[in-house]
C-alpha angles and dihedrals in degrees: 000000000000112000109256093199091074099050092121085080110085089215089061090051090054093047091051092049091050091048093051092049090054091049092049091049093048109089088219096039094099091048090054089051091050090050092051091049095047091048090042089236096160136095099239147320092297092059090043088055092051092052089053089062089067093047090048091054090053094047093049098044109026117008099086090060098037112083090173091067097059098088093050092046092050091049090053092048093048090049091054093050091050091047096053092043093056106034141042118295116274121234115288093245091057093046091049092050091050091049089052091051092047087053090053090053090047092051091050098043107031124121104353105044099023113022092164094052096125095045096046100040101038122355094066093047106049098117090100117076089213091056090048091055092046090048089056092047088053092051088054090049091049089053090053093047099042112018113025105118094197091070114084113229138183119254089252093055092042091054091047091052092049089053091049094051092048090050092047090055090052102038114028120356094091090055091045091052090052088056090052089055092050092049094051092044103042111013117109089188109108093199092052092052092047093049092044091057091047090052091051089051089055099042103040091078093070108022130079106289091220090067087069105020103064138113092269104042103040096059089047092053094045090047088060089064086078092051111097092210099044104032097098092049090047090054091051091050094050092046090050090051091051093047095050112121116254139131118291096252093055093041092053092048090049095047092045092053094045092047091055092049093046091049090051088049091052092237095126097049123097118204131178089250095059115111123223094267093052091049090048092054092048090047093053091051093046091049093050092047093045095048091047091051091049089055089050091048091054094046094046089052092053091049094046091240093155099168093046091048091053091051089048092050093051091053091044093052089054090063096054101077096050090042090056089048089055091046093053094051113120094233109090095212091052092045096051095053090084101036096096091048092050091048092051091047092054089048089052090056092058113105092017127102108261117231123211087255091055092051092047089053092050091049091052092045093052091048089054092048093051090048093048091050089076113094114246119248093260092055120088108188091197087071127066099214125142094266091050092050090049090052093049089051089050090049089053088059090049090052091051090051091048092049089054088055088047092062089054108033111003090163090067090057092050090046089055095047098047097075090042092054092046090052092046095051094046102037107027092116090062097039132096119247097250099064091043092051092046094055092045091050091051091049090049089053097049091104089060097037103052109012135317093232099052091108089066095041129090103199119122097262093048092048092051092046090053089049090056091054093048091048091054094046092047091054128087093236092122087070093067088097100229113131094216091052094049092047093051092044093056091042085060089051091053096043094050099036091128090058090050091050089059097039117046097180095103095048097092090055092047096046100040 
């Protein structure tokens, strides 16, 4: 075997590559690798990992059609399980690679050649915490190999995967779900609990919902929200449960019950003492609940379920105040967790009579958006660092949300901008760069936010919006000296040149 201690030398890399290619081309190369692994005839985990590349090539390209290889493969798998059960845990990268290879064997063998795969490989050997963790890693790898919808697959592979999922529902998923319950209830292993919740988040989409949503499992999952190590995974699991496809009646009953439990748990409440991570977790839960309720609202409306729709609306309205609290949090990641929910809620209001409560909410939302448009103190928009790019991406989401409001109540946007523009024009010389740039950016984006044709329109909102532009261009704000302000100012000039052609008032400021 090529020495792996000298891989800094490019020549050694080439020799290793050539060696691996020969092993992969040799019909017995993978068997030799299995033998070396089982006998621990390698210098360390790095060499072990390299040998796995050869076995992976065999599993991907030949194993499914090679019945003669089954016994050797099972010996290798059994050897690995025994090894991790009786010794210290291997590095994560090696465990993850092994989980991926176990998933390849599962996809090739289950259910035809090895219908009892789960029982024989794992479910009878879960006394070891290390085996439990590896079992969960393998379930994640199986999801990636068989279920993940983001991976494009051929029709042949798609049909194979459908057969595997159907067989899992019939042959093993009930037993697997019982193991999840045991892990969440009894395991003192933080990693096992975290992985278990991640597995539930992946699998709940296509298994019987009652395997996860029952009187035993739900309290265990919600209880993990208070576990520092497992809380993020618990949020993902709960969101996946809420997002599972089902008819509106069942979805509303599920979301109502979960909302009550989460409120009792304190997971939907935002307090000044919450840190960014706590707010982010609450925001993700509120967004999942809110979006699910909006779907129910729409479906109940189509089915003329008036009473159900009213119940749904009451529950939905209860999520708005904490969602706005999340949105207003100074941390960008926490704030953006609820943006999609808020956007969908505003879309839902279109075509419906707006109550005074609805209008008050939209006013508050727009005020928050305008405030959040200002770059934080640690962001310098004259730089193009990672933080600055993240903020500009966040601002793009704000603009999308604001344009959704603009299709419903553009007058509220103009109302909110008018005092900001007056302040800008009168006090720019005494203002910091960030608030000036924020107002100018909003004025620049008016064509996207309210309507692209407002320059040619004469209704009240369009007239007032044009007045805002002319006020800015008639001011001396471009003399503040900041490059980002000057750039945005003259971008406004270029974007609204047709307005300038019809209104000469700003020209002296622009020319002199």
